[in-house]
C-alpha positions, 0 to 999 in steps of 0.5 A: 114063056111055058103055057100049060094048057087043060080043058074038060071035055065039055070046054075043049072046044072053047079052048081049040077056038081061043087057040086059033084066035091067039096062035100068034101069041101062042106059037112064040111060047112053049105049049104043054097039054093034057094028052087029048086036049093037046092033040085036039089043039094041035090038031086045029092050029098046027101049034107044037104042044108038049102033051103029057097024059089024058088028064083023067089018066094023070095028066093033070098031076105032071102038070101039077109037078111041073107047076110045083118044079117052077116049070109052068109060067101060066096055066090056061084051065077051062073047066066046066063048073056045072058038071062034078068031075070024078077028077075034082080033087085033082083041079082043086091041087092044080088051082092051090099049087098055081097060088102057092107058086104065083102061077097066073091062071084063067079058068074061063075064056074071059080071065084067059084073053086078060093073061094072054093080052098081058102077055103079049104086052110083057105084063108077065115079063116077072115070071124070067125074073123068079127063073 
């Protein structure tokens, strides 16, 4: 599976802790991330991550393009709901694309854990049929 990782600044440490906890599952998949998130997670976990530009520099749009081309199977997008971001229209576009292309998406750690456990059980194998 191709898993994309994005985390707002206030959620980057949470993403790191999540990836440490589920390193075994994540290591068996192809990971990509926005630049800063990918760098921090890779350094903390040793996971191989394809890094795009920083989110504010277009990395989110690069991931959005991959979603639109059916090259992402799951998006883990830890958002900060309390502090508005100048690039929130890009965030809404990412979520819209996930809805359009039936990409499982988690915007918080609780949903991310459900998706990771489902991935581990094989519940997301239907994504392979779509390819």
